[in-house]
Structures are given as structure tokens and as C-alpha cells.
C-alpha positions in Angstrom: 9.9 100.8 90.7 7.9 103.8 89.6 10.9 106.0 90.1 12.9 104.0 87.6 10.2 104.2 85.0 10.0 108.0 85.5 13.7 108.5 85.0 13.8 106.0 82.1 11.1 107.9 80.3 12.9 111.2 81.0 16.2 109.9 79.7 14.6 108.6 76.5 12.7 111.8 75.9 15.8 113.9 76.4 17.8 111.7 74.1 15.1 112.0 71.4 15.2 115.7 71.6 19.0 115.7 71.3 19.0 113.4 68.3 16.3 115.5 66.6 18.0 118.8 67.1 21.7 117.9 66.6 22.8 118.3 63.0 24.2 115.1 61.6 25.9 116.6 58.6 29.1 117.7 60.4 31.4 115.5 62.3 32.4 116.8 65.7 35.9 116.9 67.1 37.7 116.7 70.5 41.2 116.9 71.9 43.3 113.7 72.5 45.8 114.1 75.3 48.0 111.7 77.3 51.4 111.1 78.8 54.2 108.7 77.8 56.0 106.9 80.6 58.7 104.2 81.1 56.9 101.0 82.0 59.3 100.2 84.9 60.1 103.5 86.6 56.9 105.5 85.4 59.3 108.3 84.5 58.1 110.7 81.8 59.5 110.1 78.3 60.0 113.2 76.1 60.3 113.0 72.3 58.0 110.1 71.7 56.1 110.4 68.4 52.3 109.9 68.7 50.4 109.3 65.5 46.7 108.6 64.8 46.6 106.4 61.8 43.8 105.3 59.4 42.4 108.9 59.0 42.1 111.1 55.9 44.1 113.8 57.7 47.6 113.4 59.2 47.5 113.7 63.0 50.8 113.5 64.8 52.7 115.1 67.7 55.6 114.5 70.1 55.6 114.3 73.9 57.2 117.2 75.7 59.8 117.3 78.5 57.2 116.0 81.0 56.0 113.2 78.6 52.7 115.0 77.8 51.3 115.1 74.3 48.2 116.7 72.8 46.4 116.4 69.4 43.6 118.8 68.7 40.5 118.5 66.4 40.4 114.7 66.4 37.1 113.4 65.0 34.8 111.6 67.4 34.8 107.8 67.1 37.3 105.0 67.5 41.0 105.5 66.5 44.2 103.5 66.4 47.3 105.3 67.8 51.0 104.4 67.2 53.7 105.5 69.7 57.3 105.4 68.7 60.5 106.3 70.6 64.2 105.5 70.0 65.5 102.7 72.2 61.9 101.7 73.2 59.6 99.1 71.7 57.0 100.7 69.5 53.4 100.4 70.6 50.0 100.3 68.9 46.8 101.2 70.9 43.6 100.1 69.2 40.2 101.6 69.3 40.8 104.7 71.5 37.4 106.2 72.0 36.9 110.0 71.4 33.7 111.7 72.3 32.9 115.4 72.8 32.8 117.0 76.3 35.0 114.3 77.7 38.8 114.4 77.5 40.2 111.4 75.7 43.3 110.8 77.9 45.7 107.9 77.7 48.6 106.8 80.0 51.0 105.1 77.6 53.9 103.0 79.0 56.7 101.9 76.8 59.1 99.0 77.4 62.8 99.9 77.0 64.9 97.7 74.7 68.1 96.2 76.1 69.9 96.1 72.8 69.1 96.7 69.2 70.9 94.1 67.0 68.3 94.5 64.3 66.1 97.3 63.1 62.9 97.3 65.0 60.2 97.7 62.3 57.4 95.8 64.0 54.8 97.8 65.8 53.5 95.6 68.6 49.8 95.9 69.6 49.2 96.9 73.2 47.7 93.9 75.1 44.7 95.1 77.1 45.1 93.9 80.7 48.9 93.9 80.7 50.2 94.3 84.3 50.8 97.9 85.5 53.6 96.6 87.6 56.4 95.7 85.2 57.8 93.1 87.7 54.5 91.2 87.8 54.9 88.3 85.4 51.9 86.1 86.2 48.3 86.4 87.5 48.0 90.2 87.2 45.4 92.2 85.2 45.2 95.9 84.7 42.2 98.0 83.7 41.0 101.6 83.4 37.6 103.2 83.5 37.2 103.0 79.7 37.6 99.2 79.4 35.5 98.7 82.6 32.6 100.7 81.2 32.9 99.0 77.8 32.1 95.6 79.3 30.7 96.3 82.7 27.2 97.0 84.1 25.9 100.4 85.1 26.4 99.7 88.7 29.9 100.9 87.9 31.6 98.4 90.2 35.2 97.3 89.2 34.6 94.1 91.1 32.0 93.1 88.6 34.7 93.4 85.9 37.1 91.3 87.9 34.5 88.6 88.4 34.7 87.9 84.7 38.2 86.7 84.9 38.5 82.9 85.1 40.3 82.9 88.5 37.6 84.9 90.3 34.1 84.0 91.4 31.5 86.4 92.6 30.0 84.7 95.7 26.5 86.3 95.7 24.7 88.2 93.0 24.2 91.8 94.1 27.3 91.8 96.3 31.0 92.2 95.3 32.5 89.7 97.6 35.1 87.8 95.5 36.6 84.4 95.9 40.0 84.1 94.1 41.0 80.6 93.2 38.8 79.1 95.9 40.1 81.3 98.7 38.1 83.2 101.2 37.2 86.8 100.1 39.0 87.9 103.3 42.2 87.1 101.5 41.6 89.9 98.9 43.0 93.2 100.0 41.6 96.4 98.4 43.9 99.4 98.0 43.2 103.0 96.9 46.4 104.6 95.4 48.5 102.0 97.3 46.7 102.7 100.7 45.1 99.5 102.1 41.4 100.2 102.5 39.8 98.9 105.7 36.2 99.0 104.3 36.2 99.5 100.5 32.5 98.7 100.0 29.2 99.7 101.7 27.2 97.1 103.7 30.3 95.0 104.3 30.5 92.2 106.9 33.1 92.6 109.6 36.5 91.3 108.5 35.5 91.1 104.8 36.2 93.6 102.1 33.1 93.0 99.8 29.7 94.7 100.0 26.9 96.1 97.9 28.5 99.1 96.3 32.1 100.4 96.0 33.5 103.4 97.9 35.2 104.5 94.7 33.0 104.1 91.5 34.8 103.5 88.2 34.0 107.0 86.9 37.0 108.1 89.0 39.3 105.3 88.1 42.7 105.7 86.5 44.8 102.8 85.4 44.3 100.2 88.2 45.3 96.5 88.7 44.2 93.3 90.3 47.1 91.0 91.3 46.2 87.5 92.3 49.4 85.5 91.9 52.8 85.4 93.6 53.0 89.2 93.5 56.2 91.2 93.7 57.4 92.1 97.1 55.7 95.2 98.4 54.3 97.1 101.4 51.1 95.0 101.7 50.7 91.3 101.3 47.5 89.3 100.8 46.8 85.6 100.4 44.3 85.7 97.6 45.3 88.9 95.9 45.5 92.7 95.9 42.9 94.9 94.2 44.7 98.3 93.8 42.3 101.0 92.6 43.8 104.3 91.5 42.3 107.8 91.1 42.7 109.3 87.7 44.0 112.9 87.5 41.7 115.7 86.6 41.9 117.5 83.3 45.0 119.7 83.4 44.0 122.0 80.6 40.2 122.5 80.4 37.4 122.5 82.9 35.1 119.6 82.3 31.9 118.4 84.0 29.5 115.5 84.1 26.0 114.9 85.3 24.4 111.5 85.6 21.1 109.9 86.7 20.4 106.2 87.1 19.1 103.3 89.1 21.7 104.0 91.8 21.1 107.7 92.1 22.4 111.0 90.8 26.0 112.2 90.6 28.0 115.2 89.5 31.7 115.7 88.8 34.0 118.6 88.0 37.6 118.7 87.0 40.2 121.1 85.5 43.4 123.0 86.0 44.1 124.7 89.4 46.1 127.5 87.9 46.7 129.0 84.4 49.8 126.9 84.0 48.5 123.6 82.6 50.1 121.2 85.0 48.2 120.9 88.3 44.6 119.6 88.3 41.6 118.9 90.5 38.9 116.3 90.4 35.7 116.3 92.6 32.7 114.0 92.6 29.5 113.7 94.6 26.7 111.0 94.4 23.3 110.8 96.1 21.4 107.6 96.0 18.0 107.0 94.7 15.9 107.4 97.9 17.0 111.0 98.4 16.6 111.8 94.7 13.1 110.3 94.5 12.0 111.9 97.7 12.6 115.3 96.2 10.3 114.2 93.3 7.6 112.9 95.6 8.2 109.2 94.8 8.6 106.6 97.5 11.7 104.4 97.2 11.4 100.7 98.1 13.0 100.1 101.5 16.0 97.7 101.5 16.4 97.7 97.7 17.7 101.2 97.4 19.8 102.3 100.4 20.0 106.0 101.4 23.6 106.7 100.5 25.8 109.7 99.8 29.4 109.6 98.5 32.1 112.2 97.8 35.6 112.1 96.5 38.3 114.4 95.3 41.9 114.4 94.1 44.4 117.3 93.7 47.5 116.7 91.7 50.4 119.3 91.8 53.5 118.7 89.8 56.4 121.1 90.5 59.6 121.8 88.6 62.1 120.8 91.2 60.3 119.5 94.3 58.5 116.6 92.7 54.8 115.8 92.3 52.3 116.2 95.2 48.9 114.5 95.4 46.1 114.7 97.9 43.0 112.4 97.6 40.1 111.1 99.6 36.9 109.2 99.2 34.1 108.9 101.8 30.5 108.0 102.1 27.5 107.4 104.4 25.0 104.6 104.1 21.6 103.9 105.7 19.7 100.7 105.1 16.4 99.6 106.6 14.8 96.3 105.7 11.5 96.1 107.4 9.3 93.2 106.5 7.5 93.5 109.8 6.2 97.0 109.1 6.9 97.6 105.5 4.7 97.3 102.5 7.5 95.4 100.7 8.3 92.3 102.9 9.5 90.3 99.9 12.6 92.5 99.6 14.0 91.3 102.9 14.4 87.7 101.7 16.4 88.9 98.8 19.1 90.1 101.1 19.3 87.0 103.3 17.0 87.8 106.2 14.9 85.7 108.5 11.1 85.7 108.8 9.5 88.5 110.8 12.8 90.3 111.2 13.7 93.9 110.7 17.3 95.0 110.0 18.9 98.5 110.5 22.3 99.6 109.3 24.2 102.9 109.5 27.8 103.2 108.4 30.4 105.7 107.4 33.4 104.8 105.3 36.5 106.9 104.6 39.9 106.6 102.9 42.3 109.4 102.1 46.0 110.2 101.8 48.9 112.2 100.6 51.7 111.1 98.2 54.9 112.7 97.0 57.2 111.5 94.3 60.5 113.0 93.4 63.1 111.9 90.9 66.7 112.1 92.3 68.0 111.6 88.8 65.5 111.9 86.0 64.5 108.5 84.6 66.9 106.6 86.9 66.1 107.1 90.6 63.1 108.2 92.5 61.5 108.1 96.0 57.8 107.9 96.5 56.2 108.5 99.9 52.6 107.8 100.8 50.7 108.6 104.0 47.1 107.7 104.5 44.2 106.9 106.7 41.3 104.4 106.2 38.4 103.3 108.4 34.8 102.9 109.1 32.1 103.4 111.7 29.2 101.0 111.6 26.1 100.3 113.8 23.5 97.7 113.0 20.9 95.7 114.8 18.4 92.9 113.9 15.0 93.0 115.6 12.7 90.0 115.5 9.0 89.8 116.1 8.4 86.9 118.5 4.7 87.6 118.3 2.4 90.4 117.2 3.0 92.2 120.5 6.6 91.2 121.4 9.7 92.5 119.5 13.3 91.9 120.6 16.8 92.8 119.4 18.5 89.5 118.4 21.9 91.0 117.5 23.5 94.4 117.6 26.9 95.9 117.1 28.7 99.3 117.2 32.1 98.8 115.5 34.8 101.2 114.6 38.1 100.3 112.8 40.8 102.6 111.5 44.3 102.2 110.1 47.0 104.7 109.6 49.4 103.9 106.8 53.0 105.1 105.9 55.1 103.9 103.0 58.3 105.1 101.4 59.8 103.3 98.3 63.0 103.9 96.5 63.5 102.7 92.9 66.6 102.8 90.8 67.4 101.8 87.2 71.2 101.8 87.0 71.1 100.4 83.5 68.7 99.1 80.8 69.1 95.6 82.1 68.7 96.2 85.9 65.9 97.6 88.0 65.9 97.8 91.8 63.1 98.6 94.3 63.3 98.8 98.1 60.8 100.1 100.6 59.6 100.3 104.2 56.0 100.6 105.4 54.0 100.7 108.6 50.3 100.2 109.3 48.9 101.3 112.7 45.6 99.6 113.6 43.0 101.1 116.0 39.8 99.3 116.9 36.7 99.8 119.0 34.4 96.8 118.8 31.1 96.1 120.5 29.0 93.2 119.4 26.5 90.9 121.1 23.8 88.4 120.3 21.1 86.4 122.0 21.9 82.9 123.2 19.7 79.9 123.4 17.2 78.7 120.8 13.9 80.2 119.6 11.7 77.9 121.7 13.0 79.4 125.0 11.0 81.7 127.2 11.9 85.3 126.6 13.7 87.5 127.4 16.9 85.6 126.6 20.3 86.5 127.8 22.9 88.1 125.6 26.3 86.7 124.7 29.1 89.4 124.2 31.0 88.5 121.1 33.2 91.7 121.0 34.1 94.3 123.6 37.5 95.8 122.7 39.1 99.2 122.5 42.7 98.8 121.3 45.2 101.3 119.9 48.7 101.2 118.6 48.8 97.8 117.0 51.7 98.3 114.5 52.5 96.2 111.5 55.9 97.0 110.0 57.3 95.7 106.7 60.4 96.0 104.7 61.1 94.7 101.2 63.7 94.7 98.4 63.7 93.3 94.9 65.8 93.2 91.7 64.9 92.5 88.1 67.5 91.7 85.5 66.9 91.4 81.7 69.0 89.0 79.7 68.6 90.7 76.3 65.1 91.5 75.1 63.7 88.1 75.6 64.3 87.0 79.3 63.7 88.8 82.6 64.4 87.3 86.1 62.9 88.8 89.2 64.0 88.1 92.8 62.4 89.7 95.9 62.2 89.4 99.6 59.9 90.9 102.2 59.8 90.8 106.0 57.1 91.9 108.4 56.5 92.1 112.2 53.2 92.6 114.1 53.8 94.2 117.5 50.4 93.2 118.9 51.4 89.5 119.4 55.1 89.6 118.2 54.5 87.5 115.1 57.0 87.7 112.2 57.2 86.4 108.6 59.9 86.4 105.9 58.8 85.8 102.4 60.8 85.2 99.2 59.6 85.8 95.6 61.0 84.6 92.3 59.7 84.8 88.7 61.1 84.3 85.2 59.6 85.6 82.0 60.8 84.5 78.6 59.7 85.8 75.2 60.0 82.7 73.1 59.2 84.8 70.0 57.3 87.9 69.0 54.0 86.0 69.6 54.6 83.7 72.5 55.6 84.5 76.1 56.1 81.9 78.9 56.4 82.8 82.6 56.7 81.1 85.9 56.4 82.6 89.4 56.8 81.5 93.0 56.0 83.2 96.2 55.6 82.7 99.9 52.9 85.0 101.1 51.3 85.7 104.5 48.4 87.8 105.8 47.3 88.9 109.3 43.9 87.7 110.5 40.9 90.1 110.4 41.3 92.5 113.3 38.1 91.5 115.0 39.2 87.9 115.3 42.0 88.7 117.8 39.4 90.1 120.2 36.6 87.5 120.0 35.1 86.5 123.4 35.6 82.8 123.1 34.2 79.8 124.9 36.7 77.3 126.3 34.4 74.4 125.3 30.9 73.7 124.2 29.7 73.7 127.8 29.9 77.5 127.7 32.8 78.6 130.0 34.0 81.9 128.6 37.6 82.7 127.9 38.3 86.3 127.3 39.8 87.0 123.9 41.2 83.5 123.3 42.5 84.3 119.8 45.0 87.0 120.7 48.1 84.9 119.8 47.0 83.8 116.3 49.8 84.2 113.8 49.4 85.1 110.1 48.1 82.5 107.6 50.8 81.6 105.1 50.7 80.3 101.5 53.2 78.8 99.1 52.2 79.6 95.5 53.5 78.4 92.2 52.1 79.6 88.9 53.0 78.8 85.3 51.6 80.9 82.4 51.7 81.0 78.6 50.6 84.0 76.5 50.1 83.5 72.7 49.0 86.0 70.1 47.3 84.9 66.9 46.1 86.6 63.7 42.8 88.4 63.8 43.5 90.2 67.1 43.3 87.0 69.1 45.1 86.4 72.3 45.2 83.1 74.3 46.3 83.2 78.0 46.6 80.1 80.1 47.7 79.6 83.7 48.2 76.6 85.9 48.7 77.0 89.6 49.2 75.3 92.9 48.7 76.8 96.4 49.5 75.3 99.8 48.1 77.1 102.8 49.5 76.7 106.3 48.7 78.1 109.7 45.0 78.5 109.0 42.9 79.2 112.1 40.8 76.2 113.2 39.0 75.4 116.5 41.0 73.9 119.3 38.4 71.2 119.9 37.8 68.7 117.2 35.5 70.2 114.5 35.2 71.0 110.8 35.5 74.8 111.3 38.2 76.7 109.3 38.8 80.3 108.6 39.3 79.3 104.9 35.5 79.3 104.7 35.0 82.7 106.2 32.8 84.9 104.0 30.6 82.1 102.7 27.8 83.4 104.9 27.1 86.2 107.3 28.4 86.1 110.9 29.9 82.7 110.3 32.9 83.1 112.6 33.6 80.7 115.5 33.0 81.6 119.2 35.5 78.9 120.3 39.3 79.5 120.6 41.3 79.1 117.4 44.8 77.8 116.7 47.0 78.0 113.6 46.9 74.2 112.9 44.7 74.2 109.8 45.9 73.6 106.2 44.5 74.0 102.7 45.3 73.3 99.1 44.1 75.0 95.9 45.0 73.9 92.3 43.6 74.6 88.9 43.9 75.5 85.2 42.6 78.7 83.7 42.2 79.5 80.0 41.2 82.9 78.4 40.8 83.6 74.7 40.4 87.3 73.9 39.4 88.8 70.5 40.0 92.5 70.7 37.6 94.9 69.1 38.0 94.8 65.3 35.6 94.7 62.4 33.0 96.0 64.9 32.9 93.1 67.4 34.9 91.6 70.3 34.6 88.6 72.6 36.2 86.9 75.6 35.8 83.2 76.2 37.3 81.9 79.4 37.1 78.8 81.6 38.6 77.4 84.8 38.7 74.0 86.4 39.9 74.0 90.0 39.9 72.2 93.3 39.9 73.8 96.7 40.3 71.7 99.8 41.0 72.2 103.5 41.7 70.3 106.7 40.4 71.5 110.1 41.1 70.1 113.6 39.2 66.9 112.9 41.8 66.0 110.2 39.3 65.3 107.4 39.8 66.7 103.9 36.8 68.7 102.7 35.8 71.0 99.9 36.0 74.6 100.9 32.8 76.6 100.8 34.1 78.3 97.6 35.0 75.1 95.6 32.7 75.5 92.7 35.0 73.0 90.7 34.5 74.8 87.3 33.4 78.1 85.8 33.1 79.4 82.2 32.4 82.9 80.9 31.5 84.3 77.5 31.5 88.0 76.8 30.3 88.9 73.2 29.8 92.4 72.0 29.7 94.7 69.1 30.8 98.4 69.1 30.5 100.5 66.1 30.0 104.1 65.0 26.6 105.2 63.6 25.9 108.4 61.7 29.0 110.6 62.2 28.9 111.2 65.9 27.5 108.2 67.6 28.8 105.0 69.1 26.7 102.0 69.9 27.8 99.1 72.2 25.7 95.9 72.5 27.1 93.4 75.0 26.0 89.9 76.2 27.7 88.1 79.1 27.0 84.5 80.0 28.3 82.5 83.0 28.1 78.8 83.6 29.3 77.7 87.0 29.4 74.7 89.2 27.4 75.0 92.4 29.1 75.9 95.7 29.4 73.2 98.4 26.6 73.3 101.0 27.4 73.5 104.8 25.1 70.5 105.4 22.0 70.7 107.6 20.6 68.1 109.9 17.0 68.5 108.8 15.2 66.4 111.4 17.1 67.8 114.4 16.6 71.4 113.1 12.8 70.9 113.0 12.9 69.3 116.4 14.9 72.0 118.2 13.5 75.0 116.3 16.7 76.4 114.7 19.2 75.5 112.1 21.5 72.7 113.2 24.5 71.8 110.9 25.7 68.3 110.3 29.4 67.9 110.7 29.6 64.7 108.7 28.0 66.2 105.6 29.7 69.6 105.7 30.5 70.7 102.2 29.9 67.2 100.8 26.8 68.1 98.7 26.6 71.0 96.3 24.2 73.6 95.0 23.0 72.9 91.5 25.1 74.2 88.7 23.8 77.5 87.3 23.7 79.5 84.1 23.2 83.2 83.9 23.0 85.8 81.1 23.4 89.6 81.5 22.8 92.0 78.6 23.8 95.7 78.1 23.0 98.3 75.5 25.1 101.5 75.6 24.6 104.5 73.3 27.0 107.5 73.2 26.1 110.6 71.1 28.4 113.6 70.6 27.3 117.1 70.0 29.5 120.2 69.4 30.5 120.7 73.0 28.9 117.9 75.0 28.2 114.2 74.7 25.4 111.9 76.0 25.6 108.4 77.3 22.6 106.1 77.9 23.0 102.5 79.1 20.5 99.8 79.8 21.4 96.6 81.7 19.4 93.5 82.1 20.9 91.4 85.0 20.1 87.7 85.1 18.1 88.1 81.9 16.4 84.7 82.1 15.6 85.0 85.8 17.8 82.0 86.7 17.1 80.7 90.3 20.5 80.4 91.9 20.5 78.9 95.4 21.8 81.1 98.2 21.3 78.9 101.2 19.1 76.4 103.0 17.9 77.2 106.6 15.3 76.3 109.1 12.4 78.7 109.0 10.7 79.0 112.4 7.7 80.6 110.8 6.9 77.6 108.6 8.5 75.0 110.8 10.4 73.5 107.9 13.7 73.7 106.0 13.4 76.5 103.4 15.6 77.5 100.4 16.5 81.1 99.6 17.6 82.3 96.2 19.9 85.0 94.9 18.7 88.0 93.0 16.5 87.3 90.0 16.0 89.5 87.0 17.1 93.1 87.7 17.0 95.9 85.1 19.1 99.1 85.6 19.6 102.3 83.7 22.2 105.1 83.6 22.1 108.4 81.8 25.2 110.7 81.8 26.1 114.0 80.1 29.7 115.2 79.6 30.4 118.8 78.9 
């Protein structure tokens, strides 16, 4: 931890010098830019009036032919912006942050009015989190890098933000595997600019999207969205939800840079216009993790805690006058992790990450996602075609070596896995009138895999060497998933909108098909209250590795090669009702009630309690017996969220959820899923206010109280007798972990100078050191059942300069 102390002292010293040398008598200014779009079609809206209100000077402008606007010499601080345009509902954006050295940029979307029987004099405040997709009426939340950083930790992980929603539970502290409404994290599909990402996080487990750190940090995020309800028909479906992260565009007028240093390493970024004409732009980013940075300074990083990681990303955006807009983007990274309790001076770190005694772990992985998109308007503001082509994949090798004695060391498990997907999508949208909006599209996803995975068989008391059991040995190309969808939204006046959609998909690998209808209704009861209802039938293919598992025909050990090849997609009926109510004092209450019925869940052919609904509750918890689509599941719950937007210097969010998640496996018994925590409540409380003339201070506390996850159930006496962990079928997920309470705190300081700004953030994760149970297991070293806990108190720091 010496490295963290060194950089903390450096950041504090540098900030002190800045504060002492920067004059406080003059207030600094920066340029506010943005673009005004139609909420449905995303077409640019010229002629919109943009006004900064509440200032001594009058700041106003209008959007140009391409929807762009610019206001110069805006004082640093927090500002309210009013946007007005004939035939559109006026909009108020509160607390837009302006600091020097960093472009204040906003994407503003206006909702078109169907008719105007009365004069529209009300300016409606923008609701943070409103769905980016205009046809998503329930269970959708949007965000951008500004509201993520305002309430998130310096790990800069958008999944941490999503975990604060009442519907979403972070499974393990220190990892961003997310369970949505009691579903497996495998049901949450991550996307990057609409391209489905095979491996969106480092240190992921096969078939799961979560990991320890995101491929795309939120410093590069534009307006993104998480959709966890009966989503509109589209090119990709997911059972639990879709997490669509989007690159922001680079600065199209000025060249800007940033440099940062923190607990997770050092990073630099650059952005600006490509040519003298202020339209096209570039954005590049590079990050190096803490071990490489500290090594250059002669400081040893702690093995296992700080992986050796490098990341790079870029986006180029080129609008043209007649040929549409072209974009090229990519994100990639390499990661190396070694947790060596057998030979390291820091053996305690291995237990933090779920290891076993006397065991060394090695991991090397490469992640990549990139693509090309083109959007052209056939008739401005009415019809457009958007085409996206992309590639995503990973290469990962890992092994686990166990010390059987002081002189004998053996590899217990090892894998060399590669997975890649090529993606194509073309979507047509048409707005023939103010009341009607039509979308249709086709897509294809071509999967390629090369899996090799094996593990030792037998128990730890056997004479060595043991024999290896091959779990995966597959090299398959050309597995194509094709999908087509069409949808229509109709507005009945300005108060009611009805959405109808349909999608169909086909998987060439095993000739499975699915047809899925969607329906939603949104009614604006009055200017303060909106009620919505949505229904959808969704499906999702199984994780690619599952189709190629080398399975055993029965517990006696006879091997059946790839016994899961004919598995069909898991399906879900989902019904959600929602109410959204605004109150005085910038208060907003949002409530949702939902019911989900899962079908065709893979379970074992022989009678057991195993179900893929629990996949992701632990590591390597898949079955080695043949699976069939005979399992079912059911989720239901109520979610409440009360937001108080920033005003009078403070803000808060109070949310809660009560839910029940059950499944039935091949034994027919109804059980809790591994993710059925039963209840969860979150409180975020913060204050943000200007100090002096050029500074902003943000103090933030986040508290979570959650029911404990169900435990798999261990036969303690048998485990001690045979020398390894033996699970008890009768008690599987009957007992629970203890309920837990956790507090995180954040202090963020931003200080503007004439041409640059500084940002310094401190985070205290698990401030009280709450001991949250991770798992119970048999420890062959102690000869007893041990308990392992999640991360305790972890402080982190981030220092960043914009110029």
C-alpha cells in the first residue's frame, strides 16, 4: 500500500500548490456546447432556443442546421438550462456542471407534441434517468459520465452505478457481476454502441459478463442505458436485461486532454477536431494499471490486489453533408493476474478473491470490441437507415496450481479459451407523422469458439498424480444467429402512447427458433403522474461453452461427448406495471411491480437440484452431466425509488425492493434461487455546492441494507470425512447468509483555473468493515468447514487534470 500513500501525498501536495497559486478574485469561464435531437428519431433539430437562466448576464443561443449550439464565456459552476422549440415540449436541465479545461457538452432530446390545443407555457424539468429509447416505457434507466461520476466510486465502473437501482444486486463486492430481479448474471447482455460484447469485463468467468474492471471506463461514456424490463423489439435479446454502453464523441471544436493517476493506475486521453471544419472529431484513451506505474517508481505492487493491465480505446466520428455520419470505434485491453500465496509475501490476498489454501492462480487475457457504424437520413427528420458492423471477443488462459506438500506441486485446473463474435445490424426507422413511429431491422451474429478446459478428478485424499477430466475441447466456426424485428408506436394525443413489436430469431447451430411479441402502454394522467404497463416474451441463447461441455451420461462416469448441443434458448414471459409521480421540491417517486415466468431452463437429465438459473453464484459452478430444457422459474417483486434532485446544495435517493425468486429443477422441488436475497434497500445522500468562485465540492454517502443470499448447503460431516466439499441436496438454498449493512463514502473536489481544472476524489468502500459472507467450504488444510468473507474496508483515490 506504500504506492497509494506516495501518490496520495503527491496529489495533495500538487493540489495545495494549485490552490495557493491560483487567484480567487476572478471567476473563470468555459464554453457550453451541445446538440438538440428528436427523442424518437435522434434527428437534429435546428432553431431550438437554448438559454442559461439564473445568471446576472443573459446567455442564449439557437441550434444550427445540424442541431448544434454553443454558448461562450459561461462562468464555471452549476447552471440551469432551458430549451424551447415550436411544436416540441419545452425542457429544463438542472445543475449542468461547467469547469475549465473540459468541454461542457449535453445531448438534449425533445419530445414532439401531437397537437397544441392550449398554449404550452410550462417548462418541464428533465428527469434524470429517462430512457434513451423513446419506445421503452418501463424498467429502463439512462445515464452519462457526468451523473455516473457524481454518485459513483473512483473505480469508474458503470456497473457500480447500476447496482444502486432497486432491481439490481451486486453479487460480490469487488466484482461487477449483476443479478437483475433475482436472475442469473448470465442473463444480462452488455453492448458497446449496440454491438453485443462477448467479454465486457476483465477477469470474467466463462459464460458470464461480469468481472473486476470494465473494458470501457465511464470517462469515455456518452449517454448510455440499462434496460431490464420487457424491452422493445431489437437486434439482441436478453432475459435479465441489456446494458448498452455508448462512446461519447470527441470535442469537435477544440483539442482537449486529460491526465489521471489513482488506485487503479494512470491514464491519458486526447480529443479534438480532425479537420479545420468543426464537425468531425476523434477521441483516444490509454490506461496502465498500478503495477506498471509503481514499478517505474521503484515500488512493489501487491500481487493479486493490483492486476497488471493495459487498456486502449478510440472513436472517430465523421459527419458528411450528403452521405450521412460515419463512426469507427474500438476498445481493447490485456490483463495479467498472479495470486501466489505459496510463494508470495502476501498470502492473505488470495483468500480475498475466493481461492483455496496452498493454491497459486495465474491468469492472462486479452479483450477486444470494435466496430463501424453509418447512419443516413433518407428524408431529414422522417426516415433513416443505420448500419452497424462489429467484432468482439477474448483470449484467456488460466491455471490453478496446488501445493500437495512442500515438495509436490500440481496443476488442478487449466484452460485456454477463445471466443469471438462477428455482428451485423441494419435498422430502418420512419416517422410518417407526429403520432406514428415505425422501426424495423435485421441482424446476424456469427459465433466462433476454441475451448480447451480440463480439471483433476477424484478427491484430495487420493494418491497422486490424479487423472484429468476434459471439460471442453471444441473448435467451432460459423454458428449463426439471425434475427428480424418490427415495431410500431402510436400516440393518442399528448397523453397516451401504445407500442407493439415482434421479433423472430433462428440459431443455425441446432436449428432452434423463437418468436417474441412485445406490448406496452404509457399514459400521462396529468403533468405530474405517468402510468405504464409492459409485456414481453423474451428468449436468450445459452452461454456458448455450454453447448460443447463433455458431459457424463450418469454419476458412474461414462462420458457422452458434448451432450448439450441440442439445448434451446431459455424463455421468459414478463409483465411490468409502473407509476411515476413528481412532487414539489424536485422530488420524484417511481414504483414498479413485476412478474416473470421462466421456461426451458437447462437442468440435469437425472434427478437433481441443479439449474442454470443459479449460474454465476460461484466460480466453475456448471454441471458436467447432460442438460435438458425442462426447468422453470418464477420472479416477482415490488420496487420503489424516491429521488430528490440536486437543489439547495443537496440530493438523495432512497430506494427499496422486496422480491421472491424461485426455481424448479429436475427433482420437481421449488427452491430459492441463489440470488434470492428477498429484500434490498439503498440510500444515497450527498451535497454538492460551489466554494470560492471556481470550485465544486461533492460529499456523498451510500448505504445498503440487503437480505443474505441463499446458501448452497454443505454436508459438514461428510465433507470432513471424504476430504472435500460435499453439498447437501436436501438443504440447497434453504438457509441464508446473514443480512448485511454496508456504507461507502466519497469526497470529490473540482477546482478550475484559467485554462485547466483539477479533480481529486477519495473513496472509502465498506467504511465500517462489514463482514459479508462469501461462501462456506471445506478447507483441507485445517480439516474443517471454513467461512470466507467479501472485501472489507478499501480506500481508493483518483486525481485527474483536464486541459
